[in-house]
LUMGU-325247 format. One line per 3 residues: number of its first residue (from 0); their letters; for each residue x, y, z of C-alpha. Coordinates in pm, 1 decimal, decimal comma, m for minus. Each point is the difference from the previous one (the first is absolute). Example, Ala and Ser with C-alpha at 12.3 -4.5 7.8 and 13.67 -1.06 7.14 Angstrom:
BEGIN
0) AS) 1230,0 m450,0 780,0  137,0 344,0 m66,0
# end
This chain:
BEGIN
0) MRA) m7071,0 m1670,6 m2361,7  124,1 152,5 322,5  319,9 203,1 m1,1
3) TPH) 49,7 m39,7 374,6  176,0 m307,5 144,3  m222,2 m293,1 91,0
6) PFT) m25,0 m62,7 374,7  87,0 m370,1 m36,3  257,2 m213,4 m180,2
9) LRQ) m18,9 m316,1 m209,2  197,2 m175,7 270,7  m269,5 80,9 254,7
12) LQY) m258,2 m144,1 m237,6  207,7 m317,8 m35,2  16,7 m32,6 378,3
15) ALA) m377,9 36,8 34,6  m66,7 m253,6 m274,2  234,1 m250,7 163,1
18) VAE) m184,6 35,9 332,0  m335,4 m46,5 m174,0  115,5 m316,2 m180,1
21) LKS) 176,7 m161,5 296,3  m231,9 125,3 277,4  310,8 56,0 211,3
24) FRR) 232,7 296,2 56,2  283,6 m235,0 95,3  m21,4 m214,2 m315,2
27) AAE) m48,7 311,4 m214,5  319,9 147,0 145,2  185,1 m325,1 m78,7
30) RCH) m126,5 4,8 m359,2  100,0 364,3 m47,0  337,3 m48,2 174,0
33) VSQ) m53,3 276,0 258,0  m46,2 1,5 375,4  m353,3 m37,1 131,0
36) PSL) 2,9 336,3 189,5  110,3 179,1 m318,5  m271,4 m164,4 m211,4
39) SAQ) m269,4 66,0 262,5  99,2 367,0 23,7  m12,8 41,7 m379,3
42) VMQ) m344,9 m163,6 m23,9  m133,1 223,1 280,1  142,5 303,6 m179,1
45) LED) m179,2 m108,2 m318,7  m326,9 m37,6 192,2  43,4 348,8 149,1
48) HLG) 59,4 151,7 m345,0  m307,1 m177,9 m141,7  m213,1 92,3 300,9
51) LRL) m131,2 m354,3 58,6  101,8 m326,5 159,5  90,4 m279,7 m238,5
54) FER) 37,0 m265,7 270,1  m152,4 m106,9 328,7  275,8 m97,1 239,9
57) GGR) m89,4 m232,4 285,0  257,2 m221,0 165,3  151,8 m223,8 m264,6
60) RVL) m290,2 41,5 m241,4  0,2 255,8 m279,0  m322,9 64,9 m188,7
63) VTV) m54,7 223,2 m301,9  m270,4 260,7 58,4  m288,3 50,8 m241,9
66) AGE) 148,9 330,6 m112,6  339,2 m167,3 m20,4  m128,5 m265,0 m243,0
69) AVL) m105,0 268,9 m249,6  323,6 196,5 35,3  223,4 m308,1 m19,6
72) ARL) m165,6 m113,9 m323,9  97,8 330,5 m163,5  338,6 m10,3 169,4
75) RRL) 72,4 m340,3 m154,7  m85,4 129,6 m349,4  225,8 299,7 54,4
78) LIE) 295,1 m221,2 93,5  m58,6 m220,4 m306,0  10,1 312,4 m215,8
81) ADD) 325,0 102,3 170,2  148,8 m341,3 m77,7  m115,0 31,8 m360,6
84) LAD) 167,4 340,4 m21,9  329,7 m153,8 110,4  m47,6 m284,1 m248,0
87) SAR) m71,2 246,8 m281,7  324,8 179,7 73,2  181,6 m333,4 m10,1
90) QLG) m154,7 m70,1 m339,5  191,8 298,3 m139,5  322,7 m172,4 91,6
93) NPL) 34,4 m378,6 m3,1  m350,0 m143,3 61,3  133,5 m347,8 73,4
96) SGT) 240,5 99,7 272,9  m53,5 8,0 373,4  m252,6 m217,2 182,0
99) LRV) m331,1 m140,5 m123,7  m244,4 m165,9 240,8  m165,8 m289,6 m183,3
102) GVI) m263,9 m231,8 144,4  m33,8 m363,1 m107,6  m249,0 m273,8 90,9
105) PTI) 119,4 m321,9 173,7  m98,6 m225,8 m289,7  239,0 192,4 m227,7
108) SPY) 293,3 118,0 212,4  195,4 m323,9 69,1  m37,4 m118,5 m359,2
111) LLP) 41,0 309,8 m216,6  240,4 219,1 198,5  302,1 m234,3 m32,5
114) DVV) m25,9 45,0 m378,4  m87,6 369,0 m18,2  221,0 149,3 272,8
117) PAL) 326,9 m80,2 m184,8  m150,9 145,8 m319,1  m90,6 321,0 183,6
120) REN) 349,4 23,6 144,6  154,8 m46,3 m343,2  m226,4 240,2 m188,7
123) HPD) m46,9 263,8 272,1  314,6 m3,8 216,7  m86,5 330,7 172,4
126) LSA) m339,7 m126,1 112,9  m64,4 m147,0 343,9  m328,5 m192,1 14,0
129) VWV) m147,1 m59,8 346,0  m241,5 m293,1 m30,2  m296,8 m22,3 237,3
132) EDK) m187,7 m333,1 6,8  m369,5 8,3 92,5  m344,5 m103,3 m120,3
135) TEN) m162,9 189,4 m286,0  m250,3 190,5 212,8  272,6 138,9 226,2
138) LVA) 231,0 87,2 m289,3  m274,8 191,2 m181,0  m74,0 196,6 319,0
141) SLR) 370,8 79,9 48,0  24,9 107,6 m362,9  m299,3 230,1 37,8
144) EGK) 143,7 151,8 318,8  337,6 67,2 m159,9  190,5 m255,8 206,8
147) LDA) 96,6 m187,8 m317,5  107,8 126,8 m341,4  m122,4 m309,3 m186,7
150) ALL) m116,1 m357,9 53,1  46,1 m328,7 m185,0  m322,9 m198,7 15,5
153) ALE) m269,9 m186,0 m194,3  m254,6 211,1 m186,8  m279,7 m252,2 54,8
156) APV) m29,2 127,2 359,6  m173,8 331,4 81,8  276,8 259,8 m38,5
159) GDV) m204,0 318,8 m35,8  97,8 299,5 m210,4  361,5 m56,8 m104,2
162) EKE) 228,8 37,1 m296,4  161,6 m326,5 m104,1  241,2 m185,2 m223,2
165) VVA) m47,1 m373,8 m53,5  313,5 m199,7 81,4  m104,8 m360,3 m72,0
168) EDP) m284,9 m248,6 m16,2  30,8 m279,8 252,4  m199,4 m320,3 m80,4
171) FVL) m130,9 m226,4 276,4  89,7 m368,0 6,1  m141,6 m303,9 176,0
174) AAP) 229,5 m150,4 264,2  m66,5 m351,2 133,1  193,0 m257,3 202,5
177) PGH) 150,3 m299,0 m184,5  m250,6 m283,2 m22,3  m303,9 227,6 11,4
180) ALA) m263,7 m62,7 m266,5  54,4 351,5 m139,3  374,1 m64,8 m31,2
183) RGR) m39,0 m271,8 m262,6  m72,9 204,7 m310,1  241,2 207,8 m205,9
186) APA) m258,6 196,5 m193,7  m136,3 320,3 155,2  m249,8 m75,6 276,7
189) TPQ) m360,9 87,9 m82,1  m277,7 118,9 233,5  m165,6 m340,8 m42,4
192) ELR) 307,4 m171,1 149,1  7,4 242,7 293,7  m364,3 m53,2 95,5
195) GAG) m26,0 m115,6 360,7  376,1 21,2 64,3  110,0 136,6 338,0
198) FLL) 202,9 320,2 m36,4  222,3 174,6 253,8  m6,4 380,3 m31,0
201) LDD) 155,3 305,6 162,4  m158,8 181,1 292,6  m228,9 303,5 m34,3
204) GHC) 164,6 325,4 m98,6  213,6 m141,8 m280,4  m122,8 105,5 m343,4
207) FRE) 136,1 m326,7 m143,2  m246,1 m186,0 224,3  m295,4 180,6 m160,2
210) QAL) 114,5 m89,6 m351,2  72,0 m362,6 88,1  m332,1 m33,4 184,1
213) AYC) m190,8 137,7 m298,7  164,4 m252,2 m230,1  m66,7 m290,4 236,8
216) SSA) m363,1 107,0 40,3  m50,5 9,2 m376,2  144,7 m353,7 m22,0
219) RAR) m221,6 m115,7 289,8  304,4 m96,6 203,8  m18,5 24,1 378,3
222) ELD) 216,4 196,0 240,5  153,6 m193,1 288,5  m15,2 136,8 353,8
225) FRA) 369,1 89,5 28,1  101,4 350,4 m115,4  366,9 85,9 m45,3
228) TSL) 171,4 330,4 72,7  253,1 m45,0 m281,7  58,6 m183,1 m327,1
231) ATL) 290,5 m180,1 168,1  m238,4 m155,2 253,7  m246,5 m92,8 m273,8
234) SQM) 272,0 m175,0 m198,1  124,0 m197,7 299,1  m352,2 m108,8 93,0
237) VAG) m65,2 m119,7 m354,6  334,8 m180,4 m16,2  m103,8 m179,1 318,6
240) GAG) m319,2 m125,5 m163,0  m252,4 231,8 167,7  m167,7 95,4 m328,8
243) VTL) 69,2 194,5 m318,0  32,2 371,8 m64,5  51,5 271,2 m259,1
246) LPR) 335,2 178,8 m13,1  115,8 300,9 m199,3  255,7 m121,6 m249,6
249) IAL) 266,5 246,2 119,3  3,0 m185,1 334,6  107,5 m336,4 m146,9
252) PVE) 381,3 49,1 m0,4  m16,8 56,9 376,6  m296,2 m204,2 120,2
255) NRR) 70,5 m304,7 m218,3  378,6 16,1 0,0  18,8 m357,6 135,6
258) SEL) m256,9 m124,6 m254,8  m231,9 m121,8 276,0  m307,8 120,0 m189,9
261) VVR) m150,4 m118,7 m327,0  m88,9 309,1 m203,3  m255,1 24,3 m280,3
264) RLS) m129,3 285,8 m208,7  m368,5 88,4 12,5  m253,7 34,7 m280,6
267) PEP) m138,5 261,6 m14,4  311,2 157,3 148,1  m58,6 259,0 274,0
270) HRT) 265,0 264,0 58,2  70,0 323,7 179,0  141,7 320,8 m144,0
273) LAL) 305,3 130,5 184,2  43,0 376,0 m21,8  184,1 292,9 151,4
276) VWR) m254,5 259,5 118,6  29,1 351,8 142,7  m209,1 302,5 93,3
279) PRS) m169,1 186,9 m286,7  193,3 309,4 m106,9  304,3 m98,1 205,1
282) PLG) 305,5 194,7 m121,5  189,6 m329,1 13,5  m225,3 m146,0 m270,8
285) PAL) 253,6 18,6 m289,5  274,6 m148,3 217,9  m229,5 m277,9 121,2
288) RQL) m86,1 m89,1 m359,9  373,7 m45,0 m63,4  20,4 m212,9 311,3
291) AHT) m292,7 m214,2 m117,1  176,9 m50,1 m335,9  303,9 m140,7 183,2
294) LRE) m223,5 m229,8 206,7  m180,1 m117,6 m313,1  327,9 m86,5 m175,9
297) ACE) 115,6 m199,3 303,7  m327,3 m194,9 m0,1  29,1 m70,9 m372,6
300) RSE) 349,4 m144,3 49,9  m130,4 m242,8 262,9  m300,9 m107,3 m211,7
303) PRL) 167,3 m295,3 m181,8  123,6 m144,1 329,4  m346,9 26,8 156,7
306) RRL) m166,6 m153,8 m303,9  228,5 m303,8 15,0  m115,8 m72,0 354,4
309) VEP) m350,4 m81,7 m124,7  67,1 m74,1 m368,1  306,2 m231,5 m31,8
312) DEA) 99,6 m6,6 m366,3  m57,2 m304,9 m212,8  372,3 m70,0 m37,7
315) QRG) 39,2 m25,2 377,1  m305,0 m226,3 22,5  134,9 m221,1 m276,0
318) QGS) 343,6 m21,5 162,8  m162,5 m86,8 328,9  m207,4 m275,4 m159,0
321) AAS) 299,5 m139,9 m188,1  212,0 m0,6 315,6  m277,8 m176,7 186,6
324) RTE) m26,0 m268,4 m267,6  379,4 m50,4 5,4  4,3 m45,2 375,5
327) RKR) m284,2 m250,0 m21,7  196,6 m205,2 m256,4  311,6 m0,6 218,0
330) APR) m180,3 m95,2 317,0  m25,7 m369,0 97,2  m329,8 m155,6 m94,1
333) GQR) m129,9 m7,3 357,4  70,7 372,1 52,2  m177,3 131,2 m310,0
336) G) m323,9 186,5 40,2
# end
C-alpha cells in the first residue's frame, strides 16, 4: 500500500461514474448536486492524473472510451467497497438506523408495502427505507452496482448470486368475470377446466408473466392478444369480460376490493416465493435479516385475511345460504327465483 496521498478522490470517481451512466455532464452534475463547470473540471483532473481519457466529448454527446470502460468497471467496484466500509462502521453502532435503499417489483409494492411499512416504522423507528419500484432485471443490476442495499422480489425469477431471507409464499388464484364458465365452480380449478380458456397476461419483462404463462401452457390454455402493463389493468379487463387471468393472492384486497371478480383457487396450486435479497458478503447482512424477520411477521399477520378472500369459511357459507332461503320465503310468489 502506498504511503503517499492518492492523486484523486472518491468524489472525483463518483463524478466520473455519474457521467458514464448518464452520458451527460449536465445530468451528472444535477445528480451530484454540483455545478456543471465544477464537475467537468474534476473529471478532467482525474483523467490527467490517470494519464488517459475516460470520455469522448463531442457536442452534446458523451461516449466512454475503450480504456475508460475498463477503468470505470474497476472504479465502480471501488466505490461499492467504499460504501460497504461506511456500512460496516454503521453496523458497529445501530445497524437499523439511517437510510436503506430497497428495491421492490411492481407486482408486490402496492399490495405488500401498506402492510409492512407500518411494521417497519414500529419495530425500527430510526430506520428510513427508500423504496425503489422496478422490474426484477433492473433491480438485480442496481443491487449488483451498489445502487440498492436490498430488494424485495420473487425468487422464481433469475436473481443471480445473492443472499436471501424468505418473507412469504404467495399463491396464484384464478380470476374470472361473473357469468363466465370458470366462475361457476367453488372447488379449486384444475388444468382440465382451464384447457382452451383465453387468458390475459402481463407484458414482457414482468417475472409474474413468465410464471403465469408457464402454468397456462401446462394447462393448454391460450394467451389472448392483449398484454397489460399492470395487475390493475388485468383485473379491470377481466371484470369487463375480456377473458380470465391469474393473480397473486396478495393483490386481491386491492384489485378485487369491489368484488367484481370471481376468484377460485387452483389445483395444483402455483405460487411464488417472496424474499428480501442483498449482495453476498454485504456488511448489512445481519441487519437485513432482522428486517426480513419484521417483514415476515407482517405477512403472517395478514395471512388469515388473505385466505378468507379465496376460502370463505363454512359458517359464512351456511349463513349466506340460510339468509338466501329466508329471503326467498318472504318474497311474493312471482318474485321468487
